C-alpha positions as a Markdown table, in Angstrom:
| # | Residue | x | y | z |
|---|---|---|---|---|
| 1 | Met | 19.7 | -20.3 | -20.6 |
| 2 | Asp | 19.5 | -20.2 | -24.3 |
| 3 | Arg | 16.7 | -17.6 | -24.4 |
| 4 | Ile | 19.2 | -15.0 | -22.3 |
| 5 | Glu | 22.2 | -13.3 | -23.8 |
| 6 | Ile | 25.0 | -11.3 | -22.5 |
| 7 | Asn | 26.7 | -9.2 | -25.1 |
| 8 | Pro | 28.7 | -5.9 | -24.2 |
| 9 | Glu | 27.5 | -4.5 | -27.2 |
| 10 | Ile | 23.9 | -4.8 | -26.5 |
| 11 | Leu | 22.6 | -2.4 | -22.9 |
| 12 | Leu | 26.0 | -2.8 | -21.6 |
| 13 | Gly | 26.1 | -6.6 | -21.2 |
| 14 | Lys | 23.3 | -6.7 | -18.9 |
| 15 | Pro | 21.4 | -10.1 | -19.6 |
| 16 | Val | 18.4 | -9.8 | -21.9 |
| 17 | Ile | 16.2 | -11.7 | -24.1 |
| 18 | Arg | 17.9 | -12.9 | -27.0 |
| 19 | Gly | 17.1 | -11.7 | -30.0 |
| 20 | Thr | 15.3 | -8.3 | -27.8 |
| 21 | Arg | 16.9 | -5.6 | -25.9 |
| 22 | Ile | 14.6 | -6.5 | -23.2 |
| 23 | Pro | 16.5 | -7.1 | -19.8 |
| 24 | Val | 16.1 | -9.6 | -17.6 |
| 25 | Glu | 15.8 | -7.2 | -14.5 |
| 26 | Leu | 13.2 | -5.3 | -16.2 |
| 27 | Leu | 11.2 | -8.2 | -16.4 |
| 28 | Ile | 12.1 | -9.8 | -13.0 |
| 29 | Gln | 10.9 | -6.1 | -11.5 |
| 30 | Lys | 7.7 | -5.9 | -12.9 |
| 31 | Met | 6.8 | -9.4 | -11.7 |
| 32 | Ser | 7.8 | -8.4 | -8.4 |
| 33 | Glu | 5.3 | -5.3 | -8.6 |
| 34 | Gly | 2.4 | -7.9 | -9.7 |
| 35 | Ala | 2.4 | -7.5 | -13.1 |
| 36 | Ala | 0.8 | -10.8 | -14.3 |
| 37 | Glu | 2.2 | -13.1 | -17.2 |
| 38 | Ala | -0.3 | -11.8 | -19.5 |
| 39 | Asp | 0.4 | -8.2 | -19.0 |
| 40 | Leu | 4.2 | -8.5 | -20.0 |
| 41 | Leu | 3.0 | -10.5 | -22.9 |
| 42 | Asp | 1.1 | -7.9 | -23.8 |
| 43 | Ala | 3.4 | -4.9 | -22.9 |
| 44 | Tyr | 6.2 | -7.1 | -25.1 |
| 45 | Pro | 4.7 | -8.4 | -28.2 |
| 46 | Arg | 8.2 | -10.3 | -28.7 |
| 47 | Leu | 8.2 | -12.1 | -25.5 |
| 48 | Thr | 6.9 | -15.8 | -24.8 |
| 49 | Arg | 6.0 | -17.8 | -21.8 |
| 50 | Glu | 9.4 | -19.2 | -22.3 |
| 51 | Asp | 11.2 | -16.1 | -22.0 |
| 52 | Leu | 9.3 | -15.1 | -18.9 |
| 53 | Leu | 10.5 | -18.6 | -17.2 |
| 54 | Ala | 14.3 | -18.4 | -18.5 |
| 55 | Ala | 14.2 | -14.9 | -17.2 |
| 56 | Leu | 13.2 | -16.2 | -13.4 |
| 57 | Ala | 14.9 | -19.3 | -13.9 |
| 58 | Tyr | 18.6 | -17.1 | -14.8 |
| 59 | Ala | 17.7 | -14.6 | -11.9 |
| 60 | Ala | 17.0 | -17.9 | -9.6 |
| 61 | Arg | 20.5 | -19.3 | -10.6 |
| 62 | Arg | 22.5 | -16.1 | -9.9 |
| 63 | Leu | 20.9 | -16.0 | -6.8 |
| 64 | Ser | 22.1 | -19.2 | -5.8 |
| 65 | His | 25.8 | -18.1 | -6.2 |
| 66 | Asp | 25.4 | -15.1 | -3.8 |
| 67 | Val | 27.3 | -15.2 | -0.7 |
| 68 | Ile | 26.0 | -13.3 | 2.1 |
| 69 | Asp | 28.4 | -12.1 | 4.8 |
| 70 | Leu | 26.4 | -11.8 | 8.2 |
| 71 | Pro | 27.6 | -9.5 | 11.0 |
| 72 | Lys | 29.2 | -11.3 | 14.0 |
| 73 | Ala | 27.5 | -11.8 | 17.1 |
| 74 | Gly | 29.0 | -9.8 | 19.9 |
């Protein structure tokens, strides 16, 4: 996770790609809307393929720790 930075002085501590102000959340959102890797790399020239993979890995890791409360039956 050396490509992801969390710093309270950058975007109020949202996870960003290290050395940028590009939030992980934005990249995940764009990918969920159908943006291709090439589109993102063109739109954000400072990004690399490894940055995009790190964003996905970060999101997966965060989701793996979520606890889901299911309603009780009956």
